[in-house]
N, C-alpha and C positions, 0 to 999 in steps of 0.2 A: 361633385364636380367631375366633369369628363377629363380623362387623360389627355386626349388630343382633340382640339377644336380647330377646324379649318374654315376660313371665310372665303367667300366669293367677293369680287370687286364691289358690286352694288352696295351691300350693307356697309362696307368700310367707307365708301364715298358718302353714302347717306349720313352715317353717324358723324363723319368728319365735317360735312357741310353744316351741321347744327351744333358743332362744337361739343359732341358727346362721344367721341371715339374712345375716351378714357373709361367708358362704361364696360368695354370689352374685357380689359384686364381685371376690373373690379368684379365681373361676373364670372369670368372664365380662367383668369390667370394669364397663361400664355395662349396666343392664337397663332396659327400657321397659315401661310399663303403659298401658292405655287409661284414659280418663275413667271408664268403667263399672267397671273393676276398681278404680280409686282409690276409688270410692264403696263397693265391696264391702269393701275392706280398712280403710277408715277410717270405719266407721259411727259414728253419735252415741254408741253405748254402748262402753264400754271392754272389752277382753278382753286376756288375756295375750299379749303380743307386739305389740300395736297400736302402742305407742310406738316400738318398733324400726322398724316400717314408716314411721311418720311421720318418724323420725330419718333414714332412708335417703333419703326424698324431700327433706328439708331439706339433706342432705349432697350431693345431686345425682347420686350414683351410680345411684339409681332415679329415673327421670323419667317424666312423664306426657305422652302424646301428646294433641294436641288432639282434641276430640270429633269423631268421624267423621261424615260426611255420606254414607258408603257405603249403598247399598240392597241390599247382599249378604244372601242369605237362606240359612240352612243346610239341608242335606238332611233332618237330624234336628231336628224342631220342638221336641224336648225340651231342647235346650241352653239354658243361662241366659244372660242379657244379657252377662255378663262374658266367657264362653266365646265367644259370637257375636262380640263386639267384638274380642277377641284374634285370632280366626281371620281376621276381615275385614281387620283391620290387618296381620297377617302376610302375607296374600295381596297386599298392596300394596307389600311390602318384599322385593326380591329377595334370596335367601339368608338370610332370617330364620329363627332357631331359636326355636321356641315351647315354653316350659316349662309343661306342663299335665299333670295327673294323672287328671282325670275320663275314664273309659273312653269314653263317647259322644263327648266333645270331642276326644279323641286320634284316634278313628276318623274323625270329621269332617275334622280337620286332615290326616290322612294321605290320605283320599279326594281332598283337594285338592292333594296333592303336597307338603305342608309337612313340614319336618323337625321332629320333636318329641323332647322329653326329659322325664323325670318328676323328682320330688323325690329319689327313692332314687338315680337315676343322677347327679344333681347332687352328692349326698353322696359317691358313689363317685368322680366326677371330683375332688372336693376331696382325697380320700384319695390318688389317683393323683398329683395335682399337689404332694403334700406339705403341703397346708394344715392337715390334721388327722392325728393319729397313727394313728387307726382309724375306719372307717366304721360298724362294728357298733354301738358304744354310741349313736351318734346315731340310727341306724335303729331301735334298740330303744326309744328315747324317743318316737317318733312316736305310736304307739298310745295309751300312757298320757296323752299330750298332747291326745288327742282326734282324731288323724288316722290313718285306716286306709290302709295300703298292703298289698296281698295278700302273704302270706309268701313265695309263689313268686317274686315280684318282688324282694323283699329278698334272698332266697337267690341268685337269678341275679346281681344286682349284686355281692354279696359273692364269688361264684364267679369272676365276671369280673375283679375286682381281686385275686384270690388271698387273700382273707381268710376 
């Protein structure tokens, strides 16, 4: 298990929309977010799964880092504030694992030598660790819940876990 796991907004929202946010503490224990990501996942308007994220913060397994004073700038200027804050924070934490799905964000993180994992792989790890009986049903719920993960990624995860 990684000492520090940091999540971007997308995976948190995706897992909360399919009522699977609790896989994160099962797989990783504690998960961190940045202040910018907290703002993204807890906007003033309600959405399906928002209460699960708020509950995770209240429970303490999801915790927020203090606002960064880093002047780090991404190679790709198209990254949003949450992705930038997550990568900047992860660069300050040796051995940090970053949970991020955005293609540009993943490329940026990898360009800086960060370890990354996506939502589909988190679900796959939950299956391997016996937290869920099967990964396919959860993966199939993502797109109808408004979260797109390329079918090739889904199939690769399912193949890797023998499902």
